[in-house]
C-alpha positions as a Markdown table, in Angstrom:
| # | Residue | x | y | z |
|---|---|---|---|---|
| 1 | Phe | 24.6 | 8.2 | 41.5 |
| 2 | Leu | 28.3 | 8.0 | 40.5 |
| 3 | Pro | 29.2 | 11.2 | 42.3 |
| 4 | Tyr | 27.5 | 9.9 | 45.4 |
| 5 | Val | 29.5 | 6.7 | 45.2 |
| 6 | Met | 32.8 | 8.6 | 44.8 |
| 7 | Glu | 32.0 | 10.9 | 47.7 |
| 8 | His | 31.1 | 8.0 | 50.1 |
| 9 | Trp | 33.7 | 5.5 | 48.7 |
| 10 | His | 35.2 | 4.9 | 52.1 |
| 11 | Ala | 31.9 | 4.0 | 53.7 |
| 12 | Phe | 31.1 | 1.2 | 51.3 |
| 13 | Ser | 31.9 | -2.4 | 52.3 |
| 14 | Leu | 32.4 | -5.3 | 50.0 |
| 15 | Glu | 28.9 | -6.4 | 50.9 |
| 16 | Asn | 27.5 | -3.0 | 49.8 |
| 17 | Phe | 29.2 | -3.4 | 46.4 |
| 18 | His | 27.8 | -6.9 | 46.0 |
| 19 | Glu | 24.3 | -5.5 | 46.7 |
| 20 | Ile | 24.8 | -2.7 | 44.2 |
| 21 | Leu | 26.1 | -5.1 | 41.5 |
| 22 | Glu | 23.2 | -7.4 | 42.1 |
| 23 | Gly | 20.8 | -4.5 | 41.7 |
| 24 | Val | 22.4 | -3.3 | 38.5 |
| 25 | Leu | 22.4 | -6.9 | 37.1 |
| 26 | Phe | 18.7 | -7.3 | 38.0 |
| 27 | Val | 17.8 | -4.1 | 36.1 |
| 28 | Val | 19.9 | -5.1 | 33.1 |
| 29 | Ile | 18.4 | -8.6 | 33.0 |
| 30 | Ala | 14.8 | -7.2 | 33.4 |
| 31 | Leu | 15.3 | -4.7 | 30.6 |
| 32 | Thr | 16.8 | -7.4 | 28.3 |
| 33 | Leu | 13.9 | -9.8 | 29.0 |
| 34 | Gly | 11.4 | -7.0 | 28.4 |
| 35 | Val | 13.0 | -6.2 | 25.0 |
| 36 | Leu | 13.1 | -9.9 | 24.1 |
| 37 | Val | 9.5 | -10.5 | 25.2 |
| 38 | Glu | 8.2 | -7.5 | 23.2 |
| 39 | Arg | 10.2 | -8.6 | 20.1 |
| 40 | Glu | 8.7 | -12.1 | 20.4 |
| 41 | Arg | 5.2 | -10.6 | 20.8 |
| 42 | Lys | 5.6 | -8.6 | 17.7 |
| 43 | Arg | 7.0 | -11.6 | 15.8 |
| 44 | His | 4.1 | -13.8 | 16.9 |
| 45 | Lys | 1.6 | -11.1 | 16.0 |
| 46 | Ala | 3.1 | -10.7 | 12.5 |
| 47 | Leu | 3.1 | -14.5 | 12.0 |
| 48 | Leu | -0.6 | -14.6 | 13.0 |
| 49 | Glu | -1.4 | -11.8 | 10.6 |
| 50 | Val | 0.5 | -13.5 | 7.7 |
| 51 | Arg | -1.4 | -16.8 | 8.4 |
| 52 | Ser | -4.7 | -14.9 | 8.6 |
| 53 | Leu | -4.0 | -13.0 | 5.4 |
| 54 | Ala | -3.1 | -16.2 | 3.6 |
| 55 | Ala | -6.4 | -17.8 | 4.7 |
| 56 | Val | -8.4 | -14.8 | 3.6 |
| 57 | Gly | -6.5 | -14.7 | 0.3 |
| 58 | Arg | -7.4 | -18.3 | -0.4 |
| 59 | Ala | -11.1 | -17.8 | 0.4 |
| 60 | Val | -11.3 | -14.6 | -1.6 |
| 61 | Ser | -9.6 | -16.2 | -4.6 |
| 62 | Glu | -12.1 | -19.1 | -4.6 |
| 63 | Val | -15.1 | -16.8 | -4.4 |
| 64 | Ala | -13.7 | -14.5 | -7.1 |
| 65 | His | -12.9 | -17.4 | -9.4 |
| 66 | Asp | -16.5 | -18.6 | -9.1 |
| 67 | Met | -17.9 | -15.1 | -9.8 |
| 68 | Lys | -15.7 | -14.4 | -12.8 |
| 69 | Thr | -17.4 | -16.6 | -15.4 |
| 70 | Pro | -21.0 | -15.6 | -14.8 |
| 71 | Leu | -20.1 | -11.9 | -14.7 |
| 72 | Met | -18.3 | -12.2 | -18.0 |
| 73 | Ala | -21.4 | -14.0 | -19.5 |
| 74 | Ile | -23.7 | -11.3 | -18.2 |
| 75 | Gly | -21.6 | -8.5 | -19.6 |
| 76 | Gly | -21.0 | -10.2 | -22.9 |
| 77 | Phe | -24.6 | -11.2 | -23.6 |
| 78 | Ala | -25.9 | -7.7 | -22.5 |
| 79 | Thr | -23.4 | -6.1 | -24.9 |
| 80 | Gln | -24.6 | -8.4 | -27.8 |
| 81 | Val | -28.2 | -7.5 | -27.2 |
| 82 | Ser | -27.4 | -3.8 | -26.9 |
| 83 | Arg | -25.7 | -3.8 | -30.3 |
| 84 | Arg | -28.9 | -5.2 | -31.9 |
| 85 | Leu | -31.2 | -2.5 | -30.4 |
| 86 | Asp | -31.8 | 0.9 | -31.9 |
| 87 | Gln | -30.2 | 3.8 | -30.0 |
| 88 | Asp | -33.6 | 5.3 | -29.2 |
| 89 | Asp | -34.9 | 2.0 | -27.9 |
| 90 | Pro | -36.2 | 2.5 | -24.3 |
| 91 | Asn | -34.4 | -0.7 | -23.2 |
| 92 | Gln | -31.0 | 0.6 | -24.3 |
| 93 | Lys | -30.5 | 2.7 | -21.2 |
| 94 | Lys | -31.3 | -0.3 | -19.0 |
| 95 | Leu | -28.8 | -2.5 | -20.8 |
| 96 | Asn | -26.2 | 0.2 | -20.5 |
| 97 | Val | -26.6 | 0.1 | -16.8 |
| 98 | Val | -26.3 | -3.7 | -16.8 |
| 99 | Ile | -23.1 | -3.5 | -18.9 |
| 100 | Gln | -21.6 | -0.8 | -16.7 |
| 101 | Glu | -22.3 | -2.6 | -13.4 |
| 102 | Ala | -21.1 | -5.9 | -14.8 |
| 103 | Gly | -17.9 | -4.2 | -15.8 |
| 104 | Arg | -17.5 | -2.7 | -12.3 |
| 105 | Leu | -18.1 | -6.1 | -10.7 |
| 106 | Glu | -15.5 | -7.7 | -13.1 |
| 107 | Ser | -13.0 | -5.1 | -12.0 |
| 108 | Met | -13.7 | -6.0 | -8.3 |
| 109 | Val | -13.2 | -9.7 | -9.1 |
| 110 | Arg | -9.9 | -9.0 | -10.8 |
| 111 | Glu | -8.8 | -7.1 | -7.7 |
| 112 | Met | -9.8 | -10.0 | -5.4 |
| 113 | Leu | -7.9 | -12.4 | -7.6 |
| 114 | Asp | -4.8 | -10.2 | -7.5 |
| 115 | Phe | -5.0 | -10.2 | -3.7 |
| 116 | Gly | -5.5 | -13.9 | -3.4 |
| 117 | Arg | -3.0 | -15.3 | -5.9 |
| 118 | Pro | 0.6 | -16.0 | -4.9 |
| 119 | Met | 3.1 | -13.3 | -5.8 |
| 120 | Glu | 5.2 | -14.4 | -8.7 |
| 121 | Met | 8.0 | -11.8 | -9.4 |
| 122 | Gln | 10.0 | -11.3 | -12.5 |
| 123 | Phe | 12.8 | -8.9 | -11.5 |
| 124 | Lys | 14.7 | -6.8 | -14.1 |
| 125 | Glu | 16.3 | -3.4 | -14.2 |
| 126 | Thr | 13.5 | -0.9 | -14.1 |
| 127 | Asp | 13.1 | 2.9 | -14.7 |
| 128 | Leu | 10.7 | 4.3 | -12.2 |
| 129 | Asn | 10.3 | 7.6 | -14.1 |
| 130 | Gly | 9.3 | 5.7 | -17.2 |
| 131 | Leu | 6.7 | 3.7 | -15.4 |
| 132 | Val | 5.2 | 6.8 | -13.8 |
| 133 | Arg | 5.0 | 8.5 | -17.3 |
| 134 | Glu | 3.2 | 5.5 | -18.7 |
| 135 | Thr | 0.7 | 5.3 | -15.8 |
| 136 | Ile | 0.0 | 9.0 | -15.9 |
| 137 | Glu | -1.0 | 8.6 | -19.6 |
| 138 | Val | -3.3 | 5.8 | -18.7 |
| 139 | Ser | -4.8 | 7.7 | -15.8 |
| 140 | Arg | -5.2 | 11.1 | -17.6 |
| 141 | Pro | -8.7 | 10.4 | -19.0 |
| 142 | Val | -10.0 | 9.5 | -15.5 |
| 143 | Ala | -8.4 | 12.7 | -14.2 |
| 144 | Glu | -9.9 | 14.9 | -16.9 |
| 145 | Asn | -13.3 | 13.3 | -16.4 |
| 146 | Arg | -13.1 | 14.2 | -12.7 |
| 147 | Gly | -11.7 | 17.7 | -13.4 |
| 148 | Val | -8.5 | 17.0 | -11.6 |
| 149 | Val | -5.1 | 18.0 | -12.9 |
| 150 | Leu | -2.3 | 15.4 | -12.9 |
| 151 | Lys | 1.2 | 16.9 | -12.3 |
| 152 | Ala | 4.6 | 15.2 | -12.3 |
| 153 | Asp | 7.9 | 16.2 | -10.8 |
| 154 | Phe | 10.7 | 13.8 | -11.8 |
| 155 | Asp | 14.2 | 13.4 | -10.4 |
| 156 | Leu | 16.0 | 12.9 | -13.7 |
| 157 | Ser | 19.0 | 11.4 | -12.0 |
| 158 | Leu | 17.0 | 8.5 | -10.7 |
| 159 | Pro | 19.0 | 5.2 | -11.0 |
| 160 | Pro | 17.4 | 2.0 | -12.2 |
| 161 | Phe | 16.3 | -0.6 | -9.6 |
| 162 | Met | 15.5 | -4.2 | -9.7 |
| 163 | Ala | 11.7 | -4.7 | -9.9 |
| 164 | Asp | 8.8 | -6.4 | -11.6 |
| 165 | Ala | 7.7 | -3.6 | -13.9 |
| 166 | Leu | 4.1 | -4.8 | -14.2 |
| 167 | Lys | 3.6 | -5.1 | -10.5 |
| 168 | Val | 5.1 | -1.7 | -9.9 |
| 169 | Lys | 2.7 | -0.2 | -12.5 |
| 170 | Gln | -0.1 | -1.7 | -10.5 |
| 171 | Val | 1.1 | 0.0 | -7.4 |
| 172 | Leu | 1.3 | 3.3 | -9.3 |
| 173 | Phe | -2.2 | 2.9 | -10.8 |
| 174 | Asn | -3.8 | 2.0 | -7.5 |
| 175 | Leu | -2.2 | 4.9 | -5.7 |
| 176 | Met | -3.1 | 7.4 | -8.5 |
| 177 | Thr | -6.7 | 6.1 | -8.7 |
| 178 | Asn | -7.1 | 6.6 | -4.9 |
| 179 | Ala | -5.6 | 10.1 | -5.2 |
| 180 | Leu | -7.9 | 11.1 | -8.1 |
| 181 | Glu | -11.0 | 9.8 | -6.3 |
| 182 | Ala | -10.0 | 11.6 | -3.1 |
| 183 | Ser | -9.3 | 15.0 | -4.8 |
| 184 | Pro | -12.2 | 17.4 | -5.6 |
| 185 | Gly | -12.7 | 18.9 | -9.1 |
| 186 | Gly | -10.3 | 21.7 | -9.8 |
| 187 | Ala | -7.7 | 20.3 | -7.5 |
| 188 | Ser | -4.4 | 18.6 | -8.5 |
| 189 | Val | -2.6 | 15.4 | -7.9 |
| 190 | Leu | 1.2 | 15.5 | -7.9 |
| 191 | Ile | 3.4 | 12.5 | -8.6 |
| 192 | Arg | 7.0 | 13.0 | -7.5 |
| 193 | Thr | 10.1 | 10.8 | -7.7 |
| 194 | Thr | 13.2 | 11.2 | -5.5 |
| 195 | Lys | 16.1 | 9.2 | -4.3 |
| 196 | Asp | 18.9 | 8.8 | -1.8 |
| 197 | Ser | 21.9 | 6.5 | -1.6 |
| 198 | His | 19.8 | 3.4 | -0.9 |
| 199 | Trp | 16.3 | 4.0 | -2.2 |
| 200 | Val | 14.2 | 5.3 | -5.1 |
| 201 | Arg | 11.0 | 6.9 | -3.9 |
| 202 | Leu | 7.6 | 7.6 | -5.3 |
| 203 | His | 5.3 | 10.2 | -3.7 |
| 204 | Val | 1.7 | 10.5 | -4.6 |
| 205 | Ile | 0.3 | 13.8 | -3.2 |
| 206 | Asp | -3.5 | 14.4 | -3.3 |
| 207 | Ser | -5.8 | 17.3 | -2.3 |
| 208 | Gly | -8.5 | 15.3 | -0.6 |
| 209 | Pro | -9.9 | 15.1 | 2.9 |
| 210 | Gly | -7.0 | 13.0 | 4.2 |
| 211 | Val | -7.0 | 10.0 | 6.4 |
| 212 | Ala | -8.8 | 10.1 | 9.8 |
| 213 | Glu | -6.4 | 9.5 | 12.7 |
| 214 | Glu | -8.4 | 6.5 | 13.9 |
| 215 | Asp | -8.1 | 4.8 | 10.5 |
| 216 | Gly | -4.3 | 5.1 | 10.3 |
| 217 | Glu | -3.5 | 1.6 | 11.4 |
| 218 | Ser | -6.3 | 0.0 | 9.3 |
| 219 | Ile | -5.8 | 1.6 | 6.0 |
| 220 | Phe | -3.6 | -1.2 | 4.6 |
| 221 | Lys | -5.7 | -4.0 | 5.9 |
| 222 | Pro | -7.8 | -6.1 | 3.5 |
| 223 | Phe | -11.4 | -4.9 | 2.9 |
| 224 | Phe | -11.0 | -1.7 | 4.9 |
| 225 | Thr | -12.6 | 1.2 | 3.0 |
| 226 | Lys | -14.7 | 4.3 | 3.6 |
| 227 | Lys | -15.8 | 4.4 | -0.1 |
| 228 | Lys | -19.4 | 3.5 | -1.1 |
| 229 | Arg | -17.9 | 1.3 | -3.9 |
| 230 | Gly | -14.9 | -0.9 | -4.1 |
| 231 | Thr | -13.5 | -3.9 | -2.3 |
| 232 | Gly | -11.1 | -2.2 | 0.1 |
| 233 | Leu | -8.2 | -4.3 | -1.4 |
| 234 | Gly | -6.4 | -1.6 | -3.4 |
| 235 | Leu | -3.9 | -0.5 | -0.7 |
| 236 | Ser | -3.6 | -4.1 | 0.6 |
| 237 | Ile | -2.4 | -5.1 | -2.8 |
| 238 | Val | 0.0 | -2.1 | -2.9 |
| 239 | Lys | 1.5 | -3.2 | 0.4 |
| 240 | Lys | 1.8 | -6.8 | -0.7 |
| 241 | Ile | 3.6 | -5.8 | -3.9 |
| 242 | Val | 5.9 | -3.3 | -2.3 |
| 243 | Glu | 7.0 | -5.7 | 0.5 |
| 244 | Ala | 7.6 | -8.4 | -2.2 |
| 245 | His | 10.3 | -5.9 | -3.5 |
| 246 | Asn | 11.8 | -5.5 | 0.0 |
| 247 | Gly | 10.3 | -2.0 | -0.1 |
| 248 | Gln | 8.1 | 0.1 | 2.2 |
| 249 | Val | 4.9 | 2.1 | 1.8 |
| 250 | Phe | 3.6 | 4.7 | 4.3 |
| 251 | Phe | 1.7 | 7.9 | 4.3 |
| 252 | His | 1.5 | 11.3 | 6.1 |
| 253 | Pro | -0.9 | 14.2 | 6.1 |
| 254 | Asn | 0.0 | 17.3 | 4.1 |
| 255 | Gln | 0.4 | 20.6 | 5.8 |
| 256 | Lys | -2.7 | 22.2 | 4.2 |
| 257 | Lys | -5.0 | 19.4 | 3.0 |
| 258 | Gly | -4.8 | 15.9 | 1.5 |
| 259 | Val | -2.3 | 13.1 | 2.2 |
| 260 | Thr | 1.0 | 11.9 | 0.7 |
| 261 | Phe | 1.6 | 8.2 | 0.1 |
| 262 | Thr | 5.3 | 7.4 | -0.2 |
| 263 | Val | 6.7 | 4.1 | -1.6 |
| 264 | Arg | 10.4 | 3.4 | -1.5 |
| 265 | Phe | 12.1 | 0.6 | -3.4 |
| 266 | Pro | 15.7 | -0.5 | -2.7 |
| 267 | Ile | 18.2 | 0.4 | -5.5 |
| 268 | Ser | 19.4 | -2.7 | -7.3 |
| 269 | Thr | 22.8 | -2.9 | -5.4 |
| 270 | Asn | 21.0 | -2.7 | -2.1 |
| 271 | Arg | 17.9 | -5.0 | -2.6 |
| 272 | Asn | 18.4 | -6.7 | 0.7 |
| 273 | Lys | 18.6 | -3.5 | 2.8 |
| 274 | Thr | 15.7 | -2.9 | 5.1 |
């Protein structure tokens, strides 16, 4: 366009230049309005999602709170009766099923309560490598039971970052549990830590079937799950905790098989960086 204008400079009148200027201004204004409208649409959508999640959280919390006491009573009384029975009693196996299922339901209730309650943070300087080591030790019996090998690759120069250590351990535990459940026996799960100038990163790499493309946008939404058991709140809780740290969580498929979940937390001096 510019070479054409230069070539035909002498043929343009003042009126022509006004028309060109008006056209350029129209395009600029249209593009600007388009950007502003799209930004407002995204902001409104995010606001609706926040309000919706808050309402869901309150409802879930109320239901979970009502379920907690009777479940603890069922599990407690079943355990007491089980202790009084002989090991060869035919009712022992039935009671063991009751105890096991009550424990599973209690775990689901705890997960619902974690999702529903407000996030109260206690920030202090935290060592991500140390938290990963502790969580691996807790998860190792589960890994051995499933025949999956837990591996670690630590960046030993990782700096401390400001975090709520208990909340970050919950993130680690949820991601490791998902990875172990997704990986077949004989496979391995790798937990790696890395960093750059602004972030410390955690990578949880599994050997499972991966995430279907159509599920990519739903995986962090509450109650979304393809498992036969569970609440579908694990990754929602992960996202909630990570974002409360001004961090980010995302995933990508591995080259061969499985998926890698990456969490990044801002280093203490850059907590407000996004």
